[in-house]
C-alpha positions as CSV (number, residue, x, y, z in Angstrom):
1,X,0.0,0.0,0.0
2,X,1.4,3.4,-0.9
3,X,0.7,6.7,0.7
4,X,-2.1,7.7,-1.8
5,X,-4.0,4.4,-1.2
6,X,-3.6,4.9,2.6
7,X,-4.9,8.5,2.2
8,X,-8.0,7.2,0.3
9,X,-8.8,4.8,3.1
10,X,-8.3,7.5,5.7
11,X,-10.6,9.8,3.7
12,X,-13.4,7.2,3.7
13,X,-13.3,6.6,7.5
14,X,-12.7,10.3,8.3
15,X,-15.7,12.0,10.0
16,X,-15.2,15.2,8.0
17,X,-15.4,15.6,4.2
18,X,-12.0,16.5,2.8
19,X,-10.2,16.5,-0.5
20,X,-7.4,14.1,-1.2
21,X,-4.8,16.9,-1.0
22,X,-5.8,17.8,2.5
23,X,-5.8,14.2,3.6
24,X,-2.3,13.7,2.0
25,X,-1.1,16.7,4.0
26,X,-2.5,15.2,7.2
27,X,-0.7,11.9,6.4
28,X,2.5,13.8,5.8
29,X,2.2,15.6,9.1
30,X,1.5,12.4,11.0
31,X,4.5,10.6,9.4
32,X,6.8,13.6,10.1
33,X,5.7,13.7,13.7
34,X,6.2,9.9,14.0
35,X,9.7,10.3,12.5
36,X,10.7,13.1,15.0
37,X,9.3,11.1,17.9
38,X,11.3,8.0,16.9
39,X,14.5,10.2,16.7
40,X,13.9,11.6,20.1
41,X,12.5,8.6,22.1
42,X,13.4,5.6,20.0
43,X,10.0,4.1,20.6
44,X,6.4,5.1,19.9
45,X,3.5,3.0,21.4
46,X,-0.1,3.1,20.2
47,X,-2.4,1.5,22.7
48,X,-4.2,-1.6,21.4
49,X,-2.5,-1.1,18.0
50,X,1.2,-1.7,18.2
51,X,4.7,-0.3,18.7
52,X,7.2,1.4,16.4
53,X,10.8,1.0,17.6
54,X,14.3,1.8,16.4
55,X,16.6,-1.2,16.4
56,X,20.3,-1.4,15.4
57,X,21.5,-4.0,13.0
58,X,24.9,-5.5,13.5
59,X,27.6,-5.3,10.8
60,X,28.0,-8.5,8.8
61,X,29.9,-10.0,6.0
62,X,28.1,-11.3,2.9
63,X,29.1,-12.7,-0.4
64,X,28.0,-11.5,-3.8
65,X,26.1,-14.5,-5.4
66,X,27.5,-13.8,-8.9
67,X,31.2,-12.9,-8.2
68,X,31.5,-14.6,-4.8
69,X,33.3,-11.4,-3.6
70,X,33.1,-10.8,0.1
71,X,31.4,-7.5,1.1
72,X,30.8,-5.9,4.5
73,X,27.3,-4.6,5.3
74,X,27.8,-1.8,7.7
75,X,25.6,-1.4,10.9
76,X,22.5,0.7,10.5
77,X,19.3,1.6,12.4
78,X,15.9,0.5,11.1
79,X,12.3,1.0,12.3
80,X,10.4,-2.1,13.3
81,X,6.6,-2.3,13.9
82,X,5.3,-4.9,16.3
83,X,1.5,-5.3,16.2
84,X,-0.3,-5.8,19.5
85,X,-2.2,-9.0,20.3
86,X,-5.5,-7.3,19.7
87,X,-4.6,-6.7,16.0
88,X,-3.2,-10.1,15.4
């Protein structure tokens, strides 16, 4: 699902009548707020929905399947979402 499809669903369940551009702006604001909160706290919990958290991946050595050359994948941080038991 991309952002436009998400905005269309949000528009259908929204209590007010809005254009797709306004809904996309709302989605952008929400995503930016979520990004800033993850940078500050490292974890955002939505009660009865799930948790977004930042985790660090360790560095590892992989091999290119074609050339068999060894390459190092550097450590990085990623965002993981864990759904609550109510959603599962």
